[in-house]
C-alpha positions as CSV (number, residue, x, y, z in Angstrom):
1,M,15.7,-10.2,-18.0
2,I,15.5,-8.1,-15.4
3,A,11.5,-8.5,-13.6
4,F,11.0,-5.9,-11.1
5,V,8.3,-8.1,-8.4
6,G,5.8,-6.6,-5.5
7,A,6.4,-9.1,-3.3
8,G,3.0,-8.1,-1.9
9,P,2.6,-6.5,1.9
10,G,4.2,-9.5,4.5
11,A,2.4,-12.5,4.4
12,E,3.8,-15.4,1.9
13,D,1.2,-16.5,0.6
14,L,0.2,-13.1,-0.4
15,I,2.5,-12.3,-3.9
16,T,1.0,-12.3,-6.8
17,V,1.5,-16.0,-8.9
18,R,3.3,-14.2,-12.1
19,G,5.8,-13.2,-9.4
20,Q,6.1,-15.9,-7.5
21,R,7.3,-17.6,-11.1
22,Y,9.3,-15.1,-11.5
23,L,11.4,-16.1,-8.3
24,K,11.5,-19.2,-9.6
25,E,12.2,-18.7,-12.7
26,A,15.6,-16.4,-11.0
27,D,19.0,-16.7,-11.8
28,V,19.6,-13.8,-9.6
29,I,17.1,-12.5,-6.9
30,I,17.9,-8.5,-5.3
31,Y,15.0,-8.1,-2.3
32,A,15.0,-5.9,0.0
33,G,15.9,-7.6,3.2
34,S,14.8,-4.9,5.8
35,L,11.1,-5.1,4.8
36,V,10.9,-8.4,2.4
37,N,10.2,-11.5,4.5
38,P,12.6,-13.6,3.5
39,R,10.2,-16.8,3.5
40,L,9.9,-15.0,0.3
41,L,13.1,-16.8,-0.8
42,D,12.4,-20.3,-0.6
43,V,10.8,-21.3,-3.7
44,K,14.0,-19.9,-5.5
45,K,15.4,-23.0,-7.7
46,E,19.3,-24.2,-6.5
47,G,22.3,-22.5,-7.7
48,C,19.9,-18.9,-6.9
49,E,22.7,-16.2,-6.0
50,V,20.5,-13.7,-3.3
51,Y,21.3,-10.0,-2.6
52,N,20.0,-8.0,0.2
53,S,20.0,-4.1,-0.8
54,A,19.3,-3.6,3.1
55,Y,23.5,-3.5,2.3
56,M,23.5,-2.4,-0.5
57,T,24.8,1.4,-2.4
58,L,22.3,1.8,-5.0
59,E,25.6,1.7,-7.9
60,E,26.1,-1.4,-6.1
61,V,22.2,-2.7,-6.6
62,M,23.1,-1.8,-10.6
63,E,26.3,-3.5,-11.0
64,V,24.7,-6.8,-9.9
65,M,21.6,-6.5,-11.6
66,I,23.4,-5.2,-15.3
67,A,25.9,-8.1,-14.7
68,G,23.5,-10.7,-14.0
69,E,21.6,-9.1,-17.3
70,R,24.3,-9.2,-19.3
71,S,25.6,-13.1,-18.7
72,G,21.8,-13.6,-20.1
73,K,20.3,-14.4,-16.4
74,K,16.9,-14.0,-15.5
75,V,17.6,-10.9,-13.0
76,V,14.6,-10.0,-10.0
77,R,14.6,-7.3,-8.2
78,L,12.4,-8.1,-5.1
79,H,10.6,-4.8,-3.6
80,T,8.4,-4.6,-0.7
81,G,4.7,-4.1,-1.2
82,D,4.1,-1.8,-4.9
83,P,6.8,-1.4,-5.8
84,C,5.2,2.1,-7.2
85,L,4.5,3.4,-3.6
86,Y,7.8,4.8,-2.0
87,G,9.7,1.8,-3.4
88,A,13.0,3.9,-5.5
89,I,12.3,2.1,-8.9
90,R,12.2,4.8,-11.5
91,E,16.4,5.8,-10.2
92,Q,17.2,2.0,-11.2
93,M,14.6,2.1,-15.0
94,D,16.1,5.3,-15.4
95,L,20.0,3.2,-15.0
96,L,18.7,0.7,-17.0
97,D,17.3,2.8,-20.0
98,K,20.8,4.5,-20.2
99,E,21.7,1.1,-20.7
100,Q,19.2,0.2,-23.2
101,I,18.9,-3.2,-21.2
102,A,15.1,-4.3,-21.2
103,Y,12.7,-4.5,-18.3
104,E,9.5,-5.7,-16.6
105,D,6.9,-4.8,-13.8
106,C,5.0,-7.5,-11.6
107,P,3.0,-5.4,-9.4
108,G,1.9,-6.1,-6.1
109,V,-0.6,-6.2,-3.2
110,S,0.9,-3.1,-1.3
111,S,0.9,-3.2,2.6
112,F,-2.5,-0.6,3.1
113,C,-4.0,-3.1,1.0
114,G,-2.7,-5.4,3.4
115,A,-4.0,-3.1,6.6
116,A,-7.5,-2.5,5.0
117,A,-7.8,-6.7,5.1
118,A,-6.5,-7.2,9.1
119,L,-9.2,-3.7,9.7
120,K,-11.7,-5.2,8.0
121,A,-12.8,-2.0,6.4
122,E,-13.1,0.1,3.1
123,Y,-11.1,3.2,3.0
124,T,-14.4,4.2,0.2
125,L,-17.7,4.5,2.8
126,P,-20.2,6.6,1.1
127,D,-21.0,9.6,2.3
128,V,-17.9,9.5,4.4
129,S,-15.2,9.3,2.7
130,Q,-14.5,9.2,-1.5
131,S,-11.3,9.8,-1.5
132,V,-7.8,8.1,0.2
133,V,-4.6,10.1,0.7
134,I,-1.5,7.5,0.7
135,T,1.1,10.1,2.4
136,R,4.2,10.2,4.4
137,M,5.5,12.3,7.6
138,A,8.2,14.8,6.6
139,G,12.1,13.1,7.8
140,R,15.0,12.5,6.5
141,T,13.9,12.6,3.4
142,P,11.5,16.0,2.5
143,V,7.9,16.1,1.3
144,P,7.1,19.4,-1.3
145,E,5.8,21.9,1.7
146,R,1.6,21.6,-0.6
147,E,1.8,18.4,-0.1
148,S,2.6,18.4,4.5
149,I,0.4,16.4,6.4
150,R,-1.6,19.1,7.2
151,S,-2.5,20.8,4.0
152,F,-4.2,16.8,3.0
153,A,-5.7,16.9,6.7
154,Q,-7.8,19.7,5.5
155,H,-10.1,17.7,3.7
156,Q,-10.5,15.0,6.0
157,A,-10.1,12.0,3.8
158,T,-8.9,8.6,4.1
159,M,-5.5,8.8,4.7
160,V,-3.1,6.7,5.3
161,V,0.4,7.3,6.7
162,F,3.8,5.3,5.3
163,L,6.9,5.6,7.2
164,S,5.9,7.9,9.6
165,T,5.5,5.6,13.0
166,G,8.6,7.6,15.1
167,M,6.8,11.0,14.5
168,L,3.7,9.6,15.8
169,D,3.4,13.3,18.5
170,K,4.1,15.4,15.9
171,L,1.7,13.6,12.8
172,Q,-1.6,13.6,15.2
173,E,-0.2,17.7,16.4
174,E,-0.1,18.0,12.0
175,L,-3.7,16.2,12.0
176,Q,-5.4,18.0,14.5
177,A,-3.9,21.5,12.9
178,G,-5.1,20.6,9.6
179,G,-8.4,19.9,10.3
180,Y,-9.2,16.7,12.0
181,P,-10.9,16.3,14.9
182,A,-9.4,15.7,18.1
183,D,-11.6,12.2,18.6
184,T,-11.6,11.0,14.8
185,P,-10.9,7.5,14.7
186,A,-7.8,6.1,13.7
187,A,-5.4,2.7,13.2
188,I,-2.0,1.3,13.5
189,V,-1.5,-1.2,11.7
190,Y,2.3,-3.0,12.8
191,K,3.2,-5.6,10.2
192,A,0.0,-5.7,7.8
193,T,-0.5,-10.0,7.4
194,W,2.2,-11.4,9.2
195,P,2.0,-13.4,11.7
196,E,3.3,-11.0,14.5
197,E,0.8,-8.3,13.0
198,K,-1.1,-6.1,15.1
199,V,-4.2,-3.4,14.5
200,L,-4.5,-0.8,17.7
201,H,-7.6,1.0,17.4
202,C,-7.2,4.5,19.0
203,Q,-8.3,8.8,17.7
204,V,-6.3,11.3,16.3
205,S,-5.2,13.0,19.3
206,S,-4.1,8.8,21.0
207,L,-2.3,8.1,18.1
208,A,1.5,8.3,20.0
209,Q,0.2,7.2,23.6
210,C,-1.4,4.2,21.8
211,A,2.0,3.0,19.8
212,A,4.4,3.9,23.2
213,E,1.9,1.8,25.1
214,A,1.9,-1.3,22.4
215,G,5.7,-0.9,21.9
216,V,5.8,-0.2,18.4
217,T,7.8,1.9,16.7
218,K,8.8,0.9,13.4
219,T,7.1,-0.7,10.3
220,A,3.5,0.7,11.0
221,L,1.0,1.7,8.7
222,I,-1.4,5.3,10.2
223,I,-4.6,5.0,9.5
224,V,-7.2,8.3,10.0
225,G,-10.4,8.6,9.1
226,R,-14.1,8.6,9.7
227,I,-14.1,5.3,7.2
228,L,-13.1,3.5,10.8
229,G,-16.4,4.4,12.4
230,E,-20.2,3.4,12.2
231,E,-21.8,5.5,10.4
232,Y,-21.8,5.7,6.3
233,E,-24.7,5.7,3.6
234,R,-25.6,1.9,2.1
235,S,-23.8,1.7,-1.4
236,L,-26.0,2.4,-4.4
237,L,-24.5,0.5,-7.2
238,Y,-26.8,-2.8,-5.6
239,H,-29.7,-0.9,-3.9
240,P,-32.5,-2.2,-5.6
241,E,-33.7,1.3,-7.3
242,F,-30.4,1.3,-8.8
243,T,-30.5,1.0,-12.6
244,T,-26.8,0.2,-14.4
245,E,-25.6,-1.4,-17.6
246,F,-26.3,-5.4,-15.8
247,R,-29.6,-4.5,-14.1
248,Q,-33.4,-2.1,-14.3
249,G,-33.8,-0.3,-10.9
250,R,-37.0,-2.1,-9.4
251,K,-38.5,1.3,-9.2
252,E,-38.0,2.8,-13.0
253,E,-39.5,-0.9,-14.4
254,K,-42.6,-0.2,-11.8
255,S,-43.4,3.5,-13.4
256,R,-42.6,1.9,-16.7
257,K,-45.3,-0.3,-16.1
258,E,-47.4,2.4,-14.8
259,E,-47.3,4.5,-18.2
260,K,-47.9,0.8,-20.9
261,S,-51.4,0.5,-17.9
262,H,-52.4,3.6,-19.0
263,E,-52.6,4.1,-22.4
């Protein structure tokens, strides 16, 4: 059996219960050592084989996974956060499909959720933003032109930018060129949920300076948007006059009582 497992954002107690069970039962673990907290491996059983994929190619990773599966071993491919975001799992799954090898996918808590927790922020505030753009700057890995930072910035929705800490001068330039005002609130969250976590508040126009002053050069998320400001509207969901499947709004209750009194 092969399981792709999301390791969570960093803290060893933020892996899912299912994910930790897979790690405890694994005979072989291949983990993304450049990003995954190695303390997660403390639960592995004696004799478990451990491989750090930071030093491996896709072909070498697949060789270990397929050999383990065909030997009747339980194999865990441990990815950072949730594997569905920048996890490069599709190419691994496709190769397993070609070999007719079954696998499971165990989701994890993404670092963008960990960053929100660190900021004590809500990404979707009423009358501010109801959308979250998860993206990255183009670097050695290209980004389709239609998905450029500049084009997404036109919406001025909440934006979470991965894998771009080393390009903050260009990022802040593109954000402003796309439409975010220079004073738009922004934040840099370094290693969200790890013991060494840093939370830096700034504006779009000062992202690069803020990171430089704090010595942050990698492994950080950039959050942009007015949701980091002070103004927003109250949610309707728990408003006393708002009717839901489970609760009658007080205003409607009052109207019904008034109608009955006039009958």
